[in-house]
N, C-alpha and C positions, 0 to 999 in steps of 0.2 A: 616356716614360721607361722604363728597363729596369734590372734588377738589375745587369747588366753595366756600365752607365754608373755606377751607384752604386759598384761595385768600382773602376772607373777613378778616380773622384773621391777615394775613400779612399786609393788608392795614391799619387796626386799629393800629397795632404795629408801622407802619411807620408814621402815621398821628397823633397818640396820642388821637384820638377821633373817635367815631362811625360816627358822623355827617360829619366830614372831609373825612373819608374813604368812606362814601356813596357818597359824591359829587365826589370824585376821580374816583369811579367806575361807576358813573351814575346809582345808584340804590336808592330806597327809604330808608330813614333812619330807619323807623320801621321794614322793611324787614331785613335789615342788623342786627339790634339789635336782632331780633328773631333768625336769623341764628347763631349768636355768642352764644346766650343762648342755642340753641339746640346742638351746638358743645360741649360746656362745659358740658351739661347734658350727652351727649353720652360718653364723655371722663371721666366723674366723677371727674373733677378737675376745679379749677378756672384758667383761662388763663391770666386774667388781673386784676389789682388792681387799684382803683381810687385814684389819688393823686391830690395835688394842681396844678401839672403840666399837668394833664390829665390822660388818661389811660396808664398804663405801664405794660409790661408783668411780671407775677410772675416768680419765679425760674423755676417752672414746665412749665410755658408758654414759657419761653425762649428756653427750651430744645425742646418742641413741635414745636415751630416756626422754629427752625433750620431744623428739619426733614420735616416740611411742605414746606419750601422753596425748598428743594431738590426735593420733590415730584412734586411740581408745575412746576419746571424747566424741570424735566424729561418728564412730560406730554406735555409741549410745544414743546420739542424736538421731541417727538414721533409724534405729529401732523405735525410738519414741515417736518419730514422725510417722512411721508406718502404722503404728498402733493408734495414732491420734484419730484416724478415720472412724474408729469405733467409739469415739468420744471417751476414751480411757487412756490416759497417759501413764506409761510404765517406764521406769528408768530413774536416773539420778539428776537432780538439779543442784548445781553448785553455786552458792551465792556468797559473796563477801560484802561486809558492811563496814564502813569506816566508823571507828569507835565514836559513839555518842550521837550519831545521826540516824534518824528513822526509828528511834527507840520504840515508839508505839505504832507507827504506821506499818512497818515491815511485819511484825508479828500478826497484825490484823490481816494484812494481805496474804501472808502465808497460810493463815488459818482458813481463809476463804478458798485458796487454791487447794489445800490439802483435803478439805471436805468435798470439793468438786472431783478431785482425782485421788482417792484414798490409796491407790497403789503407787503413787509417785513418792520417791525417796528424796527428801530435801536435806542437803548438807549446807549449814550456815556457819561461817566463822568471822570473827572480828579482826580488823587490821587497823592499828593506829596510824600507820604511815601512808600518806597519799602516794609517795614514790613507789612503795612496794605494791600498792593496789594497782597502779598504772602498769607496773612490770608484769603482774599476774594477768592483767587484761591483754597486754600485748602478746603474751605467751599463749593466749587462748585457753588458760587454765580455769576460767570462770564462765559461767553461763550468764551471770548478771552481777554487776558491782554497784553498790550504793555508796555515794561519796559526796563530799563537798566540792563545789565547782572551784577550779583554780585555773591559772594561766595555761597549764598543760592539758587541760581537759579536752577530750576529743570533740571535734566540731559537731559530730552527729549524736552527741549525748542528749538524753531526754531530761528536760527540766521538770522536776516533780513539784517543787514548791520551795518555800523558805523556812529555815529553822531560825527562830528568834532566840538569841542568847539572853540568859538572865544571870544575875549575880546572886549567890547564896551566901548569907551572912550568919554569924553565930547568934544564938538566942540572946535577946537583950541588946543587940547592936544598935547604936544610935540611929543609923540610917534606915532601920526598919520602920521608922515612923512615917516615912515617905512612901507614896505609891510607886515612884520611879526614882532611881538613884542616878544622880549626875556623875559622869565619869570623873570629873575633876575632884569630886569628893572622895574618890577611892585612892588618891595619891597617898603614898606612905603606908598603905595597907599591906600586911603580909598575905601571901597567896598560897593556896593549895593548888599546885600546878600539875601538869601531865608530863609524860615522857617527852624528852627533847625533840624527838622526830615525829611527835604526834601532831595531827592537824589541829586538835583542840588547843594545844599549847601555842601554836601559831596564831590562832584566833585571839587568844588572850594578849599576846605580845602586840599584835596589830591594833587591838582595841585600846591598849594603855599607852602606846608609844608617845602620844602628844601630851599626856598628863603625868605619866610615870614611866619613863623609858627604861628604867632598870628596876623592875618590881622585885621586892623582897620575897624570897622563896621560903615558905615555912615547911613545905614538904612536896614531894613529887609522888604521884600515884599513877596507876595504869587503868583505873576504871572510874566511870562517872559516878556511880553510886558511892564508892569509897570517898571520892572528893567531896560530895555533898555531905556525907555523914561527918567527915572530919571538919568541914567548914561549920556545920551545925554545932559542933562541940567547941567552937571558938578558936580552932587552930589557925585559921586564916580565911579570907574570902576565896571563893572559887567562881569560875565562869563556865557555864554549861548550857547546852541547848535546853529550852524550856521543857520539851517533852521528855527529857532524860531525868528530870527531878523526881525521885521516888516519892510515893505516897507517904504522907505524914510529915513531909518537909516543905510542902508548898508555901506555908506561911512564912518561911525564911527566904523565899526567892523573890526578887524584884527585877523587873525590866530596867534596862539602863538607858540613859539619855546622853548623847544621841543613840538611837536604837542600833543594835548589832544583829542584822539579819544575815544569814548565810545560805546562798542558793544550794539546793541539794539536787544532784543529778543521778540518773541511772545510766549505766553503760552496758550495752549488750553487743555481742559480736554480730557481724553482718549476716552470718549464717545461723542466727539464733533459732533454737528449736521451738516447738509449740509451747512447752512448759515455761520457758523464759519469756516468751511473748505474752502468755496468759498472766504471768506474775507482773510484768511491766504494765499491762493494761489495768490490773488491780491497783497498782501504785499510782498510776497517772490519774485514776478516778477517785483516789482517796481524798475526801474533802478535808480531812483533819490536818493536812500539811500546814495550812496557814492558820487555821483556827486553834490548833493545839498550843500555839504560843500566846494566844490572847490572854489578857489578865483583867480581872474585874475587881472592884473594891468590895470588901466584905468587912463591915465593922469599921472601927476607927483606924484607918490607914493600913489594914492588914490585907496583903495581896493573896489571892487564891487562884491557882491555875485551873482553867476549864478542863474538865475531864469528859470528853465527848467520844471516846473510842469504845467500840463494842468489845466485850470480853472474848478472848479466845477460849474455845472449849478446853476445859482442863483435862479431859480424858485423852486427848490426842497427843501423840509424840510427833512433833513436826520436824525435829532436827536430829540427824544422826551424824554429827560432825565433830570437828576438832575442838570447838569451844563448848564444853559441857555447861558452863555457867549460862550461856545463851540458851542452851537446851532447857535448863531448869526454868528460866524465865518464861519460855513458851509453854512448858508443861504446867507451870503454876498458874498461868493465865494472867491477864491484865487486871482482872477484877479484884484480886487480893494481893497484898504484899508489894514488893518493889517491881515496877515495870521496867526499870532501867536495864540497859545492856550491862552484862558483866557483874551481876549481883554476886558479891563474894560468898 
């Protein structure tokens, strides 16, 4: 058995077919089929079953693939560590971010990291559910996870800073006359909410429970930028991290009273490689965590969010991952357009 065979099996499981997996890894389809057969023969078990939906792992296959993923990641870390002595990281860094958090800070930190180590491949994907993020962390499938702190957060997690939440209202809304919106004044408002298992929806429910325990739902969306745009058009109010408000919508955002801060943490495995350690260092030293949520008054009661984040170089492709909307965000840069995660 070889690590290359492990990689082939993982690709087949992810793609659901040998042909698609071969295209993904740029190898000939007959060669991959032969390697999978050889691996099954060496193991003495069937790893995949053919169904109408394609190839799916058997029960034994799922158990094997879990260990194969750990082995492949360990090998990649070992290669990266060996090459780190030459001040050049080569390999893959897998990062997951909880939807809505670190919208400006993470792209900036990744930009610094990528410019320092241009041969490092970074894969970033968003995950709305804190439960799923924690599961991925426990499986060792991630090099770094960025998420909101909760009761189940690991004790050794690194506190990065606080994201302050703001309410976004439709143009002409009566509450925009104030610099800060009292939570009790939001009772009865219809809301643009997030998916039910999303951490962002949990923040909204916890924020409103004393004043509006059963908020009216105007719509549910999956992305922060979509929620802000729909709220701006008067569909309902929405509650998002201040740094996730896209440019051009800041005048519709207001901090709430009492304030709604959410601690943000980074979780890395105990055997974190040099790339994850370098990214964590950048995130820990990013001064925009607390300042990005600050609000100043501009004109007669109009709030405007500070924008103090350096633009990411537009020519660099930082993400080769599952969430292409995040990739477009980083490629477009923070200097123009929407900086929010998940721009449709």
